[in-house]
Structure formats: structure tokens, C-alpha cells
C-alpha positions as CSV (number, residue, x, y, z in Angstrom):
1,X,113.4,177.3,137.1
2,X,113.6,174.0,136.2
3,X,112.5,174.8,132.9
4,X,114.9,177.6,132.4
5,X,117.7,174.6,133.1
6,X,115.9,172.5,130.5
7,X,116.0,175.1,128.1
8,X,119.8,176.0,128.8
9,X,120.5,172.1,128.4
10,X,118.9,172.1,125.0
11,X,120.3,175.2,123.9
12,X,124.3,173.7,125.0
13,X,123.3,170.4,123.5
14,X,122.5,172.2,120.1
15,X,125.5,174.0,120.0
16,X,127.8,171.1,120.8
17,X,126.1,169.4,118.2
18,X,127.1,172.0,115.7
19,X,130.5,172.3,116.9
20,X,130.9,168.6,116.8
21,X,129.6,168.7,113.2
22,X,132.1,171.0,112.0
23,X,135.2,169.5,113.3
24,X,134.1,166.3,112.1
25,X,133.8,167.8,108.8
26,X,137.2,169.0,109.1
27,X,138.9,165.8,110.3
28,X,137.1,163.9,107.3
29,X,138.7,166.1,105.5
30,X,142.3,165.8,106.7
31,X,141.8,162.3,106.5
32,X,140.9,162.3,102.5
33,X,144.3,164.5,102.4
34,X,146.4,161.5,104.1
35,X,144.6,159.0,101.4
36,X,145.6,160.9,98.8
37,X,149.2,161.8,100.0
38,X,149.7,158.2,100.5
39,X,148.3,157.2,97.1
40,X,151.0,159.9,95.4
41,X,153.8,158.8,98.0
42,X,155.4,156.4,95.4
43,X,155.2,159.3,92.8
44,X,157.2,161.5,95.0
45,X,159.6,159.1,95.9
46,X,160.7,159.0,92.0
47,X,160.9,162.7,91.5
48,X,163.2,162.8,94.6
49,X,165.3,159.8,93.2
50,X,165.6,161.7,89.8
51,X,166.6,165.1,91.2
52,X,169.4,162.9,93.5
53,X,170.4,161.3,90.1
54,X,171.0,164.4,88.3
55,X,172.8,165.7,91.6
56,X,170.3,168.6,91.5
57,X,170.6,169.4,94.9
58,X,168.6,172.7,95.2
59,X,165.6,171.0,93.3
60,X,165.9,168.3,95.7
61,X,165.9,170.8,98.7
62,X,162.8,172.5,96.9
63,X,161.0,169.7,96.6
64,X,161.4,168.5,100.0
65,X,160.5,171.8,101.3
66,X,157.2,171.4,99.6
67,X,156.3,168.3,100.5
68,X,156.9,169.3,104.4
69,X,154.7,172.0,104.0
70,X,151.7,169.8,102.2
71,X,152.3,166.9,104.8
72,X,152.1,169.6,107.7
73,X,148.6,170.6,106.7
74,X,147.2,167.3,107.1
75,X,149.4,166.0,110.0
76,X,147.3,165.5,113.3
77,X,148.7,165.6,116.5
78,X,146.8,162.3,117.6
79,X,145.5,159.4,116.1
80,X,143.4,157.5,118.4
81,X,141.4,155.0,116.0
82,X,138.3,156.6,116.6
83,X,137.6,159.6,114.3
84,X,135.0,161.3,116.7
85,X,137.7,160.9,119.6
86,X,140.5,162.8,117.0
87,X,138.3,165.5,116.6
88,X,137.4,166.4,120.4
89,X,141.2,165.7,121.3
90,X,143.0,167.2,118.6
91,X,140.9,170.5,118.5
92,X,141.7,170.7,122.4
93,X,145.1,169.8,122.2
94,X,145.9,172.4,119.4
95,X,144.2,174.9,121.6
96,X,146.3,173.9,124.8
97,X,149.2,174.3,122.7
98,X,148.6,177.7,121.7
99,X,148.5,178.6,125.0
100,X,151.9,177.0,125.7
101,X,150.6,174.2,127.5
102,X,152.7,170.8,127.5
103,X,149.9,168.0,126.4
104,X,151.1,164.4,126.6
105,X,148.5,161.8,125.3
106,X,148.2,158.2,124.9
107,X,145.0,157.3,123.5
108,X,143.6,153.9,122.1
109,X,139.8,153.6,121.1
110,X,137.6,151.2,119.0
111,X,136.3,152.4,115.7
112,X,132.9,151.8,117.3
113,X,131.6,153.0,120.4
114,X,128.3,153.0,121.9
115,X,128.5,155.9,123.7
116,X,127.2,159.0,121.7
117,X,129.1,161.5,120.2
118,X,127.5,164.1,122.3
119,X,128.3,162.8,125.3
120,X,131.7,162.0,124.4
121,X,132.1,165.9,123.2
122,X,130.7,166.6,126.8
123,X,132.7,164.6,129.0
124,X,136.1,165.0,127.2
125,X,135.3,168.9,126.2
126,X,134.6,169.9,129.8
127,X,137.5,167.7,131.5
128,X,140.3,169.6,128.9
129,X,138.4,172.9,129.4
130,X,139.1,172.7,133.3
131,X,142.2,171.4,132.5
132,X,143.5,174.2,130.4
133,X,142.0,176.6,132.8
134,X,143.9,175.4,135.9
135,X,146.9,175.5,133.9
136,X,146.7,178.8,133.1
137,X,147.0,180.3,136.4
138,X,150.8,178.6,136.5
139,X,153.9,179.6,134.6
140,X,154.6,178.0,131.1
141,X,157.1,175.8,132.4
142,X,154.8,174.2,135.2
143,X,151.8,173.6,132.6
144,X,151.1,170.2,131.9
145,X,147.8,168.0,130.9
146,X,148.2,164.2,130.9
147,X,145.9,162.3,129.2
148,X,145.0,158.3,128.9
149,X,142.3,156.5,127.1
150,X,142.2,152.9,126.4
151,X,139.6,149.9,126.7
152,X,139.4,147.8,130.3
153,X,137.6,144.8,129.0
154,X,134.1,146.1,127.6
155,X,134.9,149.9,129.4
156,X,135.9,152.8,127.7
157,X,138.5,154.2,130.2
158,X,139.8,157.9,130.2
159,X,142.5,159.2,132.6
160,X,142.8,163.7,132.7
161,X,145.6,164.9,135.1
162,X,146.6,168.5,134.9
163,X,149.3,170.6,137.3
164,X,147.3,173.3,139.5
165,X,148.0,176.2,141.6
166,X,145.9,174.6,144.2
167,X,146.8,172.5,147.3
168,X,145.2,169.4,147.8
169,X,141.3,170.0,147.9
170,X,139.0,168.3,150.3
171,X,135.6,166.6,149.2
172,X,132.7,167.9,150.6
173,X,129.6,165.4,150.7
174,X,131.8,163.3,148.6
175,X,132.5,165.7,146.1
176,X,134.8,168.6,145.1
177,X,133.2,172.2,144.7
178,X,134.7,174.7,142.5
179,X,136.1,177.8,144.1
180,X,135.3,179.9,141.1
181,X,132.3,181.4,142.3
182,X,128.9,181.5,141.1
183,X,128.2,180.3,137.6
184,X,131.4,178.2,137.8
185,X,131.4,174.0,137.9
186,X,128.4,173.9,135.4
187,X,130.9,171.6,133.3
188,X,131.5,169.2,136.5
189,X,127.8,168.7,136.7
190,X,127.3,167.7,133.2
191,X,130.0,165.6,133.1
192,X,128.8,163.9,136.2
193,X,125.2,163.8,134.4
194,X,126.5,162.1,131.5
195,X,128.5,159.6,133.1
196,X,125.7,158.6,135.3
197,X,123.3,158.2,132.4
198,X,125.7,155.9,131.0
199,X,125.9,154.0,134.2
200,X,129.6,154.6,133.8
201,X,132.0,155.1,136.8
202,X,133.7,158.4,138.0
203,X,136.4,159.4,140.4
204,X,138.3,162.6,141.0
205,X,141.8,162.9,142.9
206,X,143.1,166.1,144.3
207,X,146.5,166.4,145.4
208,X,148.9,169.3,146.0
209,X,149.7,170.7,142.5
210,X,147.8,168.0,140.3
211,X,144.1,167.2,139.9
212,X,143.1,163.9,138.1
213,X,139.9,162.7,136.8
214,X,139.2,158.9,135.9
215,X,136.1,157.9,133.9
216,X,134.8,154.2,133.1
217,X,132.2,154.0,130.1
218,X,130.5,150.7,129.2
219,X,130.7,149.7,125.7
């Protein structure tokens, strides 16, 4: 059984690595488009100014519409300062919004982190997935995920809070246990393992209608 678990861990890690590489390439492309748009900004202003001088409102509106479409293709929901964090959070925020879940995020992350990209993906990906799953049990107007990330001295602090249909849960042997049956809760175990391996700190808190996970990772 131990060998099977190790094999599963390797397959999951490989899948996450491939997924991460794909999203990373997409965000790199976004950054390139943003730099290009900024480079062309002065030219766009000159064109708009010319249309305004000529009083050609039809052409002015048409050009503004094209610019708006162009900008929307590169506008990211959240810019933390760290590309890999942007990759993970923006892909999950997009998924949450497609399911009519309100996301409020405030994240400021250094450009360079000692925590590996795979470990960040495991932690943030699983926390976000669990939050989305919990929110989907609620009416649309009650679905909410709140994220906060910042540095606290030399540690990266992250907090994920989501609304839930559940009442306050009680810990068993110091831990919260899933009520979704066999095969669930594996993501929580993965998060615990990664945090422990990075010598970090993890705290979960359950209240009526809300669940919060806080993590500190030394950098």
C-alpha cells in the first residue's frame, strides 16, 4: 500500500508540474502583451486625440471599442508581484467566477520565494478547490471566498476563508475531518504534508457558515 501511495504522489506531482508549466507560459504571454500595450500607449493617445480634433466621434468610439477589447484580453484579475502566484490564483479565481462565486483577494508577494512552485501549487490549489466545492453547496448570493497573502517578517502568510453550508465543526484528535466520505480529504493531507515539510505553521478554524485556513511558510 505504501508503494501505491508513493506512485500516486508521483503521478499527482507530475500532473501538477505539467499544469503549472502550461499556466506559467500563459501568464508569461500575458505579461508580454501588457508590455507591448504600454509601449503603444502613446501612439493610441495620439490617434484618439486626432479623431477628437477632427470631431469624428464615430471613429473615436470605434477605436476606443477596439482598445477595450484588446486590453481585456491581457487584463489579469490579480497581480501579486510574483508570477507563479499570479498563475495559480488567477486560474482559480477565473474558475470560481465561472461558477458564480464572489472572490475578494488582497495579495502581495515578493518576486522571489524559497518555497517551491510545486509546493505553492499544492497548497493554494487544494485550498481554493476545497473553498469552491464548499461554496457550491450554497445559493449564488451566499458564495464567497476571501484570500489574503502578504509577508510577515520573513514568513509568507496566506489566509483562505470561504462561506459554507455547514455548522461549526469540532476537531477530532486536533484535526478537522472530512464528512464527504472515503476518497475525500486527500487534498487536505497533501497541504498538511507540504506545510510540515517546509517547517511552516497551519491553523484551521470553523465557525457557523465559514471555514478559514491560515498558513505561515518561512522564506
